[in-house]
N, C-alpha and C positions, 0 to 999 in steps of 0.2 A: 321435378314438377315446379312448374313456375309459379312463383308467390308473389309477382307482379314487380312493380320497378321498386326502389329502395331509396329512400331520400337520404341525401348525402350530408346537407345541410340546409338551412334557411335562412332567409334575409328579408328583412324590411326594407321595401324599395320606393313605399310612395307613404304619405301622409296627408298632403294637403288635397289631394284628388284620388281617383279611383284609377287603377290600371285598367286600360282598354282592350291590350294585346301585347304580344310581343313574338319577335324576329331571330332567328340567328342569323348574321351577318358573316359573308362570306371571308374566308380566311386563305392567304396565299399558301401553297404549297411549302410543306415543311415548318409551317407555323404551329407551334403545339397547343396556342390557346384558341377558345374561341368566344366570340363577343356576342352578348345578346342584346338586344335594341327592345327597350320596355318604353311603350307609350300611355300617356295619360289622357283622360277626359279634360286636362286644362291645357291640352297644345303642348306637352311637354315630353320630351324623347330622353331616356337616360339609355346609357350604354354601358354594360357590366361585364367584366372580366370573367367568364366560367371557372378559370381557375383558383383565381384568388377573391372571386365576390367582390372584387372593388369596383365604385364608379370610376369610369374612366371620360366620360363626358355627360354634360347636360345641355341639351340644346332645344329653342322652340322650333315646335314644328307646324306653325300657327298658318292656317288657310281659311281665310274669314273670321266672322264670330261666334261659329256654332260650335267648336271643339270639334276634335280629329275623331271620326268614327272608325275608319281602321287604314291601315299601312300594310303596303304589300310589297315584298323585294322582287325587282326583275334585274338578272343579268346581263346586262346588255354587251353581249361577244362582239370584239372589233372585228375587222377584215381578217383575213390571214396574211395580206400585207402587211398590217399593221404590225406596232412592235411586239413581237413574238405572241400574238393572238391575245394579248390579255382583255379581261373583263373590265367594263365599267357600269359595275352595279348602281341602279339609281332606286328610289322608293317612290311608289306610287300611292296616292293617298286620296282620301275621302272625307271632306267635311259632313257634318251632319245635316246642314242646309245648302242646298245648291251647287258648291263647289268639288271640281275635281282637281288633284296639284300632282307634281312631280318635284322631287327633291334630289340633289346631288346628293352623292357619298363622297367622303366622309359629311356627317353633318355638323355645320358649325353656325347654325342659327340665323346665317345672311338669306334674308329674304329675295336677294337677288339670284341666289341659286336654287329659285324655286320658279316653276309656272304653276299656272291655275287657268281653269275653264269654268264657266256656269256650264253646268251639265245638265239639272234639273230645276223646275220652276220651284220646287219646295225641298221636302226631306229626302235624303238618301240612305235606304236602307241598308245597303251591301254594294262591294266591289268586287271584282276578280278578274284576275290578267291571265293571258296565254304566255308562254315561252316566246323569246324573241326569237323572229326569224326574219334574216335578211335585213337586218337593221329597223325590225319594226316590232311592236306589241301590239295584240287585239285586246282591248278593255272592255268590259262588260259594268254597268252600271245599273242599279234597281231602282226605281223611286219610289217615294210611300205613296201620297194621295194621289198621284198622277198615275198610278196602276201600268209604268213603261220600263221597260228594259231598253237601254240604248248599248249600241256598239260603236267604240273609239278604234280608231287606228293612229299609233303613238310613231312618230317618227322620231328615232333616238337622234340622229344628227342634227335636225332642228332644234330638238331640246337642248344638245349640247351649245348649239352656237348661240341660243337663247340665254344659257348660263354665261358664256364667255362677256355677254354684252355690260355685266353688271360691274361698277366701280370697282375697283381692287383693294384688298388689305385694309388701310385705314381708312381707306375715303367711304369705302362700303359702312362702317364702324361709325363714321361721322355723320353720314345721311340716314342714319337711324335714330339719332338723337334731336331733340328739338333746338331749332337755331343753327345745327351743326357747330363748329369751332368757334362761331360769332356768339352763341344763345349764352343766356342765363346758367342754363344746366351744365353746360361743360365749364364755362367758368366755375360755379359752385363744386364741380366734379375736380376740377384742379385744385382747387384750394383745400379740399378735405385730403386728396393724394399727398401734396405739400405737407399739411399736417402731420400725416401719419410717417412720414419721412423723417420730421421732426420727433415725434412721439419714439419711433422705432431707434434713435440714436439718444435720447433722454432730453428730458425736457429742460431739466434743469441744468444745464452746464453753460459755461462762458468759453469752452473749446469752438475752435474754426468747425465748420462743419462742411463735407463732401457730400451733397444729396444724390447726386445722379440723377440717373432716370427709372427707377425702380423703387419698390418697396416689399419686405418681406412677406410671405404670404400670412404670416400670423395676423397681419393687420387686416387683412381681409374682411373678417365678420365685422369689425369697426368701421371699414369702410361701406360695407352695406347698410347696416344700420344707420350710418350717417346720411346714407341717400334716400332715406325712407322706408326702407326694406325691413322685413321682419323675418328673417331666415329661420327655420327650425334648427334643432341639434343636428337631424339628418340632413337638412341641405348643407349645412356646415362640412358636416363630415365627408360627403360626397363633393363639395366644393375644392376642400383642401388635399381629399385625395387624385382629384383631375389634375390640381396644380404641380403637386408634389411626383405624380407619376408619369407614366411615357405617353397619356393622351389615347390610348390604343393602337391597334394592328395599322387602321388605315391613315392615322393620323402621323405615325413614325414614317410610314412610306411618304407621304406629303412632305413632311420635314426635311427627310434625307433626299427628296430630290431637291427640295429649296436650297439646302445648303452646298448639294453639287453645284448649283448654280451661281452660287456666291451671292444671293440675293439679300439677306438679312443675317445678322449674328443673333442666336436666341441668348437672352438674358442669361445669368447665371442661376443655376439651380436653387429652390427656393425663393427666387424674388420674381417679379413681376412687372412690368412695364405698365404706364398708363393708359396706354392704349389696349392692352389684354386685358387690364382692369373693367374698361368699358364695355369689352366683349361678354365676360363674365357677368356683369352686371345687367346687360340687355338679354342674358339667356337665363338668368337666375330670377329675375323680376316676375313677379305674379302677372297672370294674364289678366285678372280681373279683383275688384277690391271684396273683402271679406264681407259678407252680406247675412241679415237676418236669417235669410233662409236657409244659410250655411251652417247657423246655430242649430235650426231644426232637423236637419239631414242628420248633423252628426249627434244629436241626442237620440234618434231614433237608431242609429247604428250601435249605439251605448248600451243603450234599452235591451237591444238584440230583438227588436220586433215588438216589443210590448205595446199595448193599447194607451194611446196617448204620450208615446215616447218618454216616459218618465222613471227618473232613476233616484236611490236614496242619497242625502246628501253626504252619508259615509261613504258610499261607494263613488261619488263623485270626487271625492277628497282623495280618496285612495288613488282614483285613477290619475288625480292631477299630481301626485307625489311620488307614484311608483311605477308610471311607464317605461320600459325599457329604455326608448330612444329620445323620449321628450318628457321631462319631469321638471317639477316646480319644487324646490325645498322648503320645508314647512315656513320657516321663514320669510321666504319670498312671496308663498301662497298668504299668509298672514297679512304681509305688507300691501299685497294687492287687493284682498277683500275686506280686511278687517277697516278701513277706516272710512267713518260714517261718511265723510265726503262723497265717498263712490257708492256705496249702498244703503246708506241709513241704519246698518246693523253691525255692532262689534263683531259679528263671525259669520261664517257662511253656515252653520249649525241653526244658530239664531234667528238668520235672514230665511230659512228654509224650514222654520219650526212648524209650519203649516202642514208638513207631509212630503210628500215627493218633489223633486224638483223637475220641472217640464223644460223643454228648448225653449219656449216663449217666456216663461218667467225668468230663467237665468239671460237669454238675451236683453229683456227688458230692465231688469232690476240691476243685475250685476254689471253688464255689459253696454248699458244703457243706449241700446240698439232698437229701433223702430221698423217694420215693416216697410218696405219700399213698394208704389204702388207702380206696373209697367205702364207706360205710355201706349197710347192706341195704336194699335197694329204693328206692335213690337211682340218679338219672340224671345221667350228665355231661352 
């Protein structure tokens, strides 16, 4: 008798956003592992090893400003005359508003390895793709308010040519930061990187130093915080897993091909270069700042749909201090909420003595946030 699927293990994969879908990526013959791509509403994709359940890659899959609606995998089989008939898989993506896009695999967050087209005047509600045939794929997109279903013919050879037009390697990374290598952002990041090198070798020493061009992986959390990011414990765990691991099946294939050509020498294990740090930063940074509305949504989730989205002060304190992947020690929580300079009350319980805590109350009184007014004609 069939009793259903048995759960082998579980893992939290997202904290900032909501997972929007997942895909199993293709593996070469003889590869014992399978990789699963999970994409979120915040236009981020994480790739996980099905065997070890470790994160092997985090990359941006942004197309437009509306967030990712759906991704679909298409295996583009090469011609028989090509090298052993290998496939070149690509990702087809749909933005929530107007745009359809195609991403090259393996994902690395490089916007030059993606192409997009305006498909609908407004909302897109669904996409579907056929299997490739003779180098082409038929793609169907369904609009929302326009009540249309459009059919698209994707020429994979033309898409691959577009991917090859982008700047290579470091040039692509520099083109994605303000001012490139001559801007203030680059200089600031370089200074923090140099300081991390000094910090990793000990700040209080008179010995001569040999900095080299790398920093230990353990310095990454400090570097990200110095650059203005606030990664969660889950983000940092995934980041360190990516840097210390093998970067996934597809990335191993690309690295092996690169090393055979003698193009570059990879850094020592456990260390990263400045360019690699910039790439990690571009993929890890949040797509939009944390807002008042996000606090309200979080309280709705925590209150499990109760009217008003309110929870008790004791429940809130327990959640902040006991969450499995993201928690605050009691001393840290007291240090953040106790000062009257911040909240006007010596404790969270006294601050919320009127009863349960709502998202609006917590955002205004504790986080000092105010709702923002949307501009005329803008979309959330």
